[in-house]
C-alpha positions as CSV (number, residue, x, y, z in Angstrom):
1,M,196.0,67.1,66.9
2,P,192.7,68.6,67.5
3,C,189.5,66.9,67.1
4,I,187.9,67.3,63.8
5,D,184.5,68.1,65.2
6,C,185.2,70.2,68.2
7,Q,188.8,71.6,67.5
8,K,189.8,70.8,71.1
9,K,192.8,68.9,72.0
10,P,191.2,65.5,73.0
11,R,192.5,62.8,75.2
12,R,192.4,59.7,73.1
13,F,191.4,56.2,74.1
14,G,192.6,54.3,71.0
15,A,191.1,56.2,68.1
16,L,188.0,57.7,70.0
17,C,188.0,61.3,70.7
18,V,186.6,62.1,74.1
19,A,186.4,65.8,73.7
20,V,182.6,65.6,73.9
21,K,180.4,68.6,72.8
22,V,177.6,69.1,75.2
23,S,175.7,72.2,76.5
24,T,177.4,73.7,79.6
25,T,174.4,75.4,80.7
26,A,173.1,74.4,84.3
27,E,169.6,74.1,83.1
28,A,168.1,70.6,82.6
29,L,168.5,69.3,79.0
30,P,165.1,68.9,77.0
31,A,164.6,65.3,75.8
32,D,165.0,66.3,72.2
33,E,168.5,68.0,72.8
34,L,169.6,65.2,75.1
35,K,168.7,62.5,72.2
36,A,170.4,64.9,69.6
37,Q,173.7,65.3,71.7
38,L,174.0,61.7,72.3
39,E,173.3,60.6,68.6
40,A,176.0,63.1,67.4
41,A,178.6,62.1,70.0
42,F,178.9,58.6,68.5
43,L,179.4,59.6,64.8
44,P,180.3,57.7,62.4
45,W,178.5,55.0,64.4
46,L,174.8,54.8,64.0
47,C,173.3,55.8,67.3
48,R,169.5,55.5,68.0
49,C,168.1,57.1,71.3
50,T,164.4,56.7,72.2
51,I,162.7,57.7,75.4
52,T,160.2,55.2,76.6
53,H,156.8,56.1,78.2
54,E,158.1,55.3,81.5
55,D,160.9,58.3,81.0
56,E,163.7,55.7,80.4
57,L,166.4,56.2,77.8
58,V,167.3,53.2,75.4
59,V,170.5,53.7,73.4
60,Q,171.5,51.4,70.5
61,I,174.8,51.9,68.9
62,R,175.4,50.0,65.5
63,D,178.3,49.6,63.2
64,P,177.5,51.5,60.0
65,A,178.9,49.2,57.6
66,S,177.5,46.0,59.0
67,A,174.7,47.3,61.1
68,D,175.7,44.9,63.9
69,V,174.8,46.1,67.3
70,L,177.9,47.2,69.1
71,L,176.2,48.4,72.4
72,Q,172.9,48.6,73.7
73,V,171.6,50.4,77.0
74,L,168.2,49.8,78.2
75,G,166.1,51.5,80.9
76,R,168.5,54.3,81.9
77,P,166.5,56.9,83.7
78,V,166.5,60.2,81.8
79,S,166.2,62.2,85.1
80,S,170.1,60.9,85.6
81,L,171.2,62.6,82.5
82,R,169.5,66.0,82.4
83,R,172.6,68.0,83.3
84,A,175.3,68.5,80.7
85,G,178.1,67.1,83.1
86,E,175.7,63.9,83.6
87,L,175.3,63.4,80.0
88,Q,179.1,63.8,79.2
89,R,180.1,61.2,81.8
90,F,177.5,58.9,80.3
91,I,178.9,59.4,76.8
92,L,182.4,58.9,78.0
93,Q,181.4,55.8,79.9
94,L,179.8,54.5,76.7
95,R,182.7,55.1,74.7
96,Q,185.0,53.5,77.1
97,E,182.8,50.3,76.9
98,L,182.8,50.3,73.1
99,Q,186.5,50.5,73.1
100,E,187.0,47.9,75.7
101,R,184.5,45.5,73.5
102,A,186.8,46.3,70.4
103,R,190.0,45.5,72.4
104,L,188.4,42.2,73.5
105,D,187.3,41.3,70.0
106,A,190.7,42.1,68.4
107,A,192.3,39.8,71.2
108,S,189.8,36.9,70.6
109,P,191.2,34.1,68.6
110,D,188.1,34.0,66.5
111,A,188.9,37.8,65.3
């Protein structure tokens, strides 16, 4: 079944579509486009991206229902994500981390 957003046939890790829409140009992504693509990649979660004055990325992903922080990344150099392929790998890495945390939470006796 194709992804609702991108209409590609995604590989699936649990319920997460990993067919990520990113720019395929070889040019460096501007900061505002980088932030917009990251934030859109994690819908329906609430993803907030900021860039510090030291040119480092801060990403915080929250559950939309509870506002609990599910994942936070601090101090990722923006220069490491300026190309579309780098950004796509980073998004996939974060999605895999989210899925692993969800799997561990579901397996914990307190869940």
